[in-house]
MIDOSE-1310 file (N, C-alpha, C; in nm, 2 decimals, decimal comma, always signed):
residues 115
xxxx	-3,96/+2,69/+2,30/-4,07/+2,76/+2,23/-4,12/+2,68/+2,12; -4,25/+2,66/+2,12/-4,32/+2,58/+2,01/-4,35/+2,68/+1,90; -4,31/+2,64/+1,78/-4,34/+2,73/+1,66/-4,31/+2,66/+1,53; -4,37/+2,71/+1,43/-4,34/+2,67/+1,29/-4,29/+2,79/+1,22
xxxx	-4,20/+2,76/+1,13/-4,13/+2,87/+1,06/-4,12/+2,84/+0,91; -4,18/+2,93/+0,83/-4,17/+2,92/+0,69/-4,04/+2,99/+0,64; -3,99/+2,93/+0,53/-3,88/+3,00/+0,46/-3,88/+2,96/+0,31; -3,80/+3,03/+0,24/-3,78/+2,99/+0,10/-3,85/+3,08/+0,00
xxxx	-3,92/+3,18/+0,05/-3,98/+3,28/-0,04/-3,88/+3,36/-0,11; -3,93/+3,44/-0,21/-3,84/+3,52/-0,28/-3,90/+3,58/-0,41; -3,82/+3,63/-0,49/-3,86/+3,68/-0,62/-3,82/+3,59/-0,73; -3,92/+3,56/-0,82/-3,90/+3,47/-0,93/-3,98/+3,52/-1,05
xxxx	-3,93/+3,49/-1,17/-4,00/+3,52/-1,29/-4,11/+3,43/-1,32; -4,21/+3,47/-1,39/-4,32/+3,39/-1,43/-4,27/+3,26/-1,50; -4,32/+3,15/-1,46/-4,28/+3,02/-1,52/-4,17/+2,96/-1,43; -4,12/+3,03/-1,34/-4,01/+2,97/-1,25/-4,06/+2,89/-1,14
xxxx	-3,97/+2,85/-1,05/-4,00/+2,77/-0,94/-3,95/+2,82/-0,81; -4,01/+2,78/-0,70/-3,96/+2,81/-0,57/-4,00/+2,69/-0,48; -3,92/+2,67/-0,38/-3,94/+2,57/-0,28/-3,95/+2,63/-0,14; -4,07/+2,62/-0,09/-4,09/+2,67/+0,05/-4,07/+2,56/+0,15
xxxx	-4,03/+2,60/+0,27/-4,02/+2,50/+0,38/-4,09/+2,54/+0,50; -4,14/+2,45/+0,57/-4,21/+2,47/+0,70/-4,15/+2,38/+0,80; -4,07/+2,44/+0,89/-4,00/+2,37/+0,99/-4,07/+2,38/+1,12; -4,07/+2,27/+1,19/-4,13/+2,27/+1,33/-4,03/+2,27/+1,44
xxxx	-4,06/+2,34/+1,54/-3,97/+2,34/+1,66/-4,06/+2,32/+1,78; -4,05/+2,21/+1,85/-4,13/+2,17/+1,96/-4,27/+2,11/+1,91; -4,29/+2,10/+1,78/-4,41/+2,04/+1,73/-4,37/+1,97/+1,60; -4,43/+1,85/+1,58/-4,40/+1,78/+1,46/-4,48/+1,83/+1,35
xxxx	-4,42/+1,87/+1,24/-4,49/+1,91/+1,12/-4,51/+1,80/+1,02; -4,44/+1,68/+1,05/-4,45/+1,57/+0,96/-4,55/+1,46/+1,01; -4,58/+1,47/+1,13/-4,68/+1,37/+1,18/-4,81/+1,43/+1,22; -4,82/+1,56/+1,21/-4,95/+1,63/+1,23/-5,00/+1,68/+1,10
xxxx	-5,12/+1,73/+1,10/-5,18/+1,78/+0,98/-5,12/+1,92/+0,94; -5,08/+1,93/+0,82/-5,02/+2,05/+0,77/-5,11/+2,11/+0,66; -5,13/+2,24/+0,67/-5,20/+2,31/+0,56/-5,12/+2,43/+0,52; -5,12/+2,46/+0,39/-5,06/+2,58/+0,33/-5,17/+2,67/+0,29
xxxx	-5,15/+2,80/+0,34/-5,24/+2,91/+0,30/-5,16/+3,02/+0,23; -5,23/+3,10/+0,17/-5,16/+3,22/+0,11/-5,26/+3,34/+0,11; -5,20/+3,45/+0,12/-5,27/+3,58/+0,12/-5,22/+3,65/-0,01; -5,29/+3,63/-0,12/-5,25/+3,70/-0,24/-5,31/+3,83/-0,25
xxxx	-5,25/+3,92/-0,33/-5,29/+4,06/-0,34/-5,44/+4,07/-0,37; -5,51/+4,15/-0,28/-5,65/+4,17/-0,30/-5,74/+4,06/-0,26; -5,69/+3,96/-0,20/-5,78/+3,85/-0,15/-5,75/+3,81/-0,01; -5,84/+3,75/+0,05/-5,82/+3,70/+0,19/-5,73/+3,58/+0,19
xxxx	-5,68/+3,54/+0,30/-5,60/+3,42/+0,32/-5,68/+3,30/+0,27; -5,63/+3,22/+0,19/-5,70/+3,10/+0,14/-5,61/+2,98/+0,15; -5,68/+2,87/+0,18/-5,62/+2,74/+0,19/-5,60/+2,69/+0,05; -5,48/+2,64/+0,01/-5,46/+2,58/-0,12/-5,40/+2,44/-0,12
xxxx	-5,35/+2,40/-0,01/-5,29/+2,26/+0,00/-5,29/+2,21/+0,14; -5,30/+2,08/+0,16/-5,30/+2,02/+0,29/-5,25/+1,88/+0,28; -5,20/+1,84/+0,40/-5,14/+1,70/+0,40/-5,17/+1,65/+0,55; -5,26/+1,55/+0,55/-5,29/+1,49/+0,68/-5,25/+1,34/+0,67
xxxx	-5,34/+1,26/+0,69/-5,32/+1,12/+0,66/-5,35/+1,09/+0,51; -5,29/+0,99/+0,46/-5,31/+0,96/+0,32/-5,23/+1,05/+0,23; -5,29/+1,09/+0,12/-5,22/+1,17/+0,02/-5,24/+1,32/+0,04; -5,15/+1,40/-0,01/-5,18/+1,55/+0,00/-5,30/+1,58/-0,09
xxxx	-5,36/+1,69/-0,05/-5,48/+1,74/-0,12/-5,45/+1,89/-0,16; -5,49/+1,92/-0,28/-5,47/+2,05/-0,34/-5,60/+2,11/-0,39; -5,60/+2,24/-0,37/-5,71/+2,32/-0,44/-5,68/+2,34/-0,58; -5,78/+2,38/-0,66/-5,76/+2,40/-0,80/-5,64/+2,48/-0,84
xxxx	-5,61/+2,59/-0,77/-5,50/+2,68/-0,80/-5,37/+2,61/-0,79; -5,36/+2,51/-0,71/-5,23/+2,44/-0,69/-5,22/+2,31/-0,77; -5,32/+2,25/-0,81/-5,32/+2,12/-0,88/-5,23/+2,13/-1,00; -5,14/+2,03/-1,00/-5,05/+2,02/-1,12/-4,93/+2,11/-1,11
xxxx	-4,92/+2,20/-1,02/-4,81/+2,29/-1,01/-4,74/+2,28/-0,88; -4,81/+2,25/-0,77/-4,75/+2,25/-0,64/-4,75/+2,11/-0,58; -4,64/+2,08/-0,51/-4,63/+1,95/-0,45/-4,58/+1,96/-0,31; -4,65/+1,89/-0,22/-4,61/+1,89/-0,07/-4,53/+1,76/-0,05
xxxx	-4,43/+1,77/+0,03/-4,35/+1,65/+0,07/-4,31/+1,66/+0,21; -4,28/+1,55/+0,28/-4,23/+1,55/+0,42/-4,09/+1,50/+0,43; -4,01/+1,56/+0,51/-3,88/+1,52/+0,55/-3,88/+1,48/+0,69; -3,90/+1,35/+0,72/-3,92/+1,31/+0,86/-3,79/+1,33/+0,94
xxxx	-3,67/+1,32/+0,88/-3,55/+1,33/+0,95/-3,53/+1,47/+1,00; -3,58/+1,57/+0,92/-3,55/+1,71/+0,95/-3,67/+1,78/+1,02; -3,79/+1,71/+1,02/-3,91/+1,77/+1,07/-3,95/+1,89/+0,99; -3,95/+1,87/+0,86/-3,97/+1,98/+0,77/-4,07/+1,93/+0,66
xxxx	-4,16/+2,02/+0,63/-4,25/+2,00/+0,52/-4,22/+2,09/+0,41; -4,20/+2,05/+0,29/-4,16/+2,14/+0,18/-4,28/+2,15/+0,08; -4,28/+2,26/+0,02/-4,39/+2,29/-0,09/-4,31/+2,33/-0,21; -4,31/+2,24/-0,31/-4,24/+2,27/-0,44/-4,35/+2,34/-0,52
xxxx	-4,31/+2,46/-0,57/-4,40/+2,54/-0,65/-4,34/+2,56/-0,79; -4,40/+2,51/-0,89/-4,36/+2,52/-1,03/-4,45/+2,60/-1,12; -4,40/+2,64/-1,23/-4,48/+2,72/-1,32/-4,55/+2,83/-1,25; -4,48/+2,91/-1,18/-4,54/+3,02/-1,10/-4,59/+3,13/-1,19
xxxx	-4,70/+3,19/-1,14/-4,76/+3,30/-1,22/-4,77/+3,42/-1,14; -4,78/+3,54/-1,20/-4,79/+3,66/-1,12/-4,90/+3,66/-1,02; -5,01/+3,59/-1,05/-5,12/+3,58/-0,96/-5,09/+3,50/-0,83; -4,98/+3,43/-0,83/-4,93/+3,36/-0,71/-4,86/+3,45/-0,61
xxxx	-4,84/+3,57/-0,65/-4,77/+3,66/-0,56/-4,85/+3,68/-0,43; -4,78/+3,67/-0,32/-4,85/+3,69/-0,19/-4,76/+3,64/-0,08; -4,82/+3,64/+0,04/-4,75/+3,58/+0,16/-4,81/+3,44/+0,18; -4,71/+3,35/+0,20/-4,75/+3,21/+0,22/-4,72/+3,16/+0,36
xxxx	-4,82/+3,09/+0,41/-4,82/+3,05/+0,55/-4,84/+2,90/+0,56; -4,77/+2,84/+0,66/-4,80/+2,70/+0,69/-4,87/+2,70/+0,83; -4,96/+2,60/+0,84/-5,03/+2,58/+0,96/-5,02/+2,43/+1,01; -4,99/+2,41/+1,13/-4,98/+2,28/+1,18/-5,09/+2,26/+1,28
xxxx	-5,16/+2,15/+1,27/-5,27/+2,13/+1,37/-5,25/+1,99/+1,43; -5,25/+1,99/+1,56/-5,22/+1,86/+1,63/-5,35/+1,78/+1,65; -5,34/+1,66/+1,70/-5,46/+1,58/+1,73/-5,55/+1,64/+1,83; -5,50/+1,73/+1,91/-5,58/+1,80/+2,01/-5,63/+1,94/+1,96
xxxx	-5,62/+1,95/+1,83/-5,67/+2,07/+1,76/-5,60/+2,20/+1,80; -5,48/+2,18/+1,85/-5,40/+2,30/+1,87/-5,33/+2,34/+1,74; -5,34/+2,47/+1,71/-5,29/+2,51/+1,58/-5,17/+2,61/+1,60; -5,08/+2,59/+1,51/-4,96/+2,67/+1,51/-4,94/+2,73/+1,37
xxxx	-4,93/+2,87/+1,37/-4,91/+2,94/+1,24/-4,76/+2,99/+1,24; -4,71/+2,99/+1,12/-4,58/+3,05/+1,10/-4,60/+3,20/+1,07; -4,49/+3,27/+1,05/-4,50/+3,42/+1,03/-4,52/+3,45/+0,89; -4,51/+3,35/+0,80/-4,53/+3,38/+0,66/-4,40/+3,41/+0,58
xxxx	-4,40/+3,38/+0,46/-4,29/+3,41/+0,37/-4,34/+3,47/+0,24; -4,28/+3,57/+0,20/-4,32/+3,65/+0,08/-4,28/+3,58/-0,05; -4,37/+3,56/-0,14/-4,34/+3,51/-0,27/-4,39/+3,62/-0,37; -4,30/+3,65/-0,46/-4,32/+3,76/-0,56/-4,29/+3,70/-0,70
xxx	-4,39/+3,70/-0,79/-4,37/+3,64/-0,92/-4,38/+3,76/-1,02; -4,27/+3,79/-1,09/-4,28/+3,90/-1,19/-4,32/+3,85/-1,32; -4,38/+3,94/-1,40/-4,43/+3,90/-1,53/-4,32/+3,92/-1,64
């Protein structure tokens, strides 16, 4: 079965950190384009970070706080999130897109930041 699976969500206090992981099964998440989305309370799902060729790209909400990295040995992409804020609360998703534009979505992982 081809799938991507997110993990690492949880409850953290404002100012804290979480590390999310996106693992690929049957699809490479380290050699294909990866995007991170989130559905925060009251808003539609939004793209906030991506990693294709070259360097990772971040939207304004993630710049300076979030960092994407690849673990080629494990076929895992991690998202380090620092200085979390209550507004970051939501469900976080990773999306893998192959060269043939086939997309794979994970089931999402809940991130809750308390004030």
